[in-house]
N, C-alpha and C positions, 0 to 999 in steps of 0.2 A: 504495500500500500505507498504510495508515494504523492506527497503534496507539493503544487507548485505556488509560488508566487508571482507579483508584480499585476499591477493593473491591467486588464486586457490579455492577460497569460494565465491565470490562476484556475488551479481545478485540481482535482482527484484521477489518478489512475491505478492499474496494477502494473508492477513489474517483477515476472519470474524471477527468483534468484540465477545469477547465471546468464539472464537474457538481456541483451541490448534492445529490445521489441517491446517499447511498452503500448500497453491499450488505454487511450484514454476513454474514460466513463463520464465524467462531468466535467463542463467548464463554469466556472463564476460569471456571475453578470459582470462588465467590464470597469465599473465602480468600486469592485470587491478585491480587496488585497490577500490571498489566502495563506493563512499561518499553519501552526500546528495541527495535527490531527491524531486522532486516536480509534481503535476499534473497541466496542465496549458491548459485553455480553448483558443486554438488557433483558428483562423480564418477557418481551413479546420476541426474544432473538436477538441476533448480533446487530448493532448499529454501528455507524462510523460518525464521528462528531469532528468537524472541522472548524477551526477558528477563524476570524478574520485580522486582519491586524488593525485598522483604526475603525472600522463600521461598527465596533460593538456588536456585532451578531457571530452567533455559532452557528452552523447548520448542522442538521442530524439526518443522516442516510441510511436507507435499508442497506446493508453491507454485502447482501447477495446481488440486488439490483440495482444499487445505487439512486434509487428512487428519493426525491427528497421528502423527507416525512415531517420535517417543523425546524423551526428557528427559535433561537432564544436570544437573550439579551444579557449583557453584561458592561459593567463601567470600565473604562479605561482601554488598555491595547490588549492584544490578544498575540501571544510570541507561543510558548510550546506546550503541548498537552499530551498527556499519557494517561493510560488505565491501569489503576492498582488490582491486585490479584484478589481481592475482596468481591470483586464483582458489583461494587457498590461507589465508589469513589473514583473521580477523576481527578488529576493534580494539573494544574494551569499556572503557567510563568506568564508575566505582564512585562518583562525587559528590565523591572526592577528588582530588588533583593527578598521579594516576598514570592511564597508559592501559595495558591488558592487552593483550599480542598472544595470540589464541587459533589453534588448528587448527580449520578451519572444516569440517572433516568431522566430527570427534570433541567439539570445544568444549574439549579439553584447553590449560590455559595454556602458554604457550611462554615468554614474556619480561614485563617490566613496563619501562615507561620513566617517570621524573617530567618532567611538563610545566613548563617555565620559560620567563619572559618576563624578557629581558636578565639570565639568570642568578639570577632570584626563581622560587619556586613559585608557582602559579598554582591556587588551591581550585577547589572545587564543578566541574569539568569534567562538562557534562552531556550533552546531544544531539550526536549525532555523524553527520557526513555523509563517508563516502570519497569524494574526487574523483580521479582518478588514483594519484599516490603521496602524495598529500597528505590531512591530516584535519582536517575543517572543524567547531569544536566551539562551543556556547556555554557560556557560564557564568553559571550559575544566580543568578537575582534580579539580573542585570543586562542589558545590551541591546549585550552585546559579544560579537561572535562573533571565534575566532581560527583562523588557519590555522596547522597545526600538522605539523611533520616528525613523523611517528610513529616512525623510526627513534633520533631523539635525543630527541624530545619538545620540541626546541626551537618555540618558536612564531614564528613566519617572516613573519607579517601579522596586522592586526587588522582587523575591521569594526564602524564602529559603526552599529547598527540601532536608534538613539534616535529615528528620525524615522518610524518604522513607527507607524501607530495602532493601540492598544490599548484596543479597544472592547469588553472583557469586562466583566463585572460587578466593582465593587470586590472584590478579596480579593488578600491577600499573596501568594498561590499562583499566580495568574493573569499568568504572564510571560511573554516571548519563550521558546520552547520546543521549535520545531522547524525543521527545516533540511533541504530536499530540492532536490536538483539537478534541473533541467530537461535529459532528455538530448539530448545532443548540442548543447549551449549553454553559455554562461557564466554563465548566471542561474540563480535560484534561488526555491524558493517558502519562506517565511518564515511559520511562526504559533507561536501562543502555546497556552498551558493554557486551554479554555474560551472563545477567540476566537469570536465568531459569524462574523466576515468577516475573512480570512485570504488 
């Protein structure tokens, strides 16, 4: 499951592992800048939640047909999103040092926690990946990935991803920006904005 951004270019599609042939399923309206997305196992079956960067809207799709089922509103910006293993909670980032806990069915906010490393706030929390009872997050404009306890916001580990080659065109925005765990392994796919080889 892949989401793309930029006005007029945003959407979601499937990309089988090892394939370079993506299948586009849904394109967003031209005034929507797509951001983080996740699959959530709702009571009615699997759905996909997709954030928008600055529209204050989240889009809920049927995970099989990609039919738009609903929209939800939230204050501020949408950056990263992932689904916890408890099948109830979504974790959302908004570019600050805060993680929001959301109800996976309704998208209603439940609580917020501040992300800290050794007692200091960590800003620019971006892309998220929920693994077990932990959240992995990259810090925007850096090659650092954090492992976070979502209950407390405390950073419990850091990963230095500076050794991954960034072969995108020169642009300050073309930085590390994607984290996806490979199911049933302890390995991850990492990618970045407009990286042709990831």
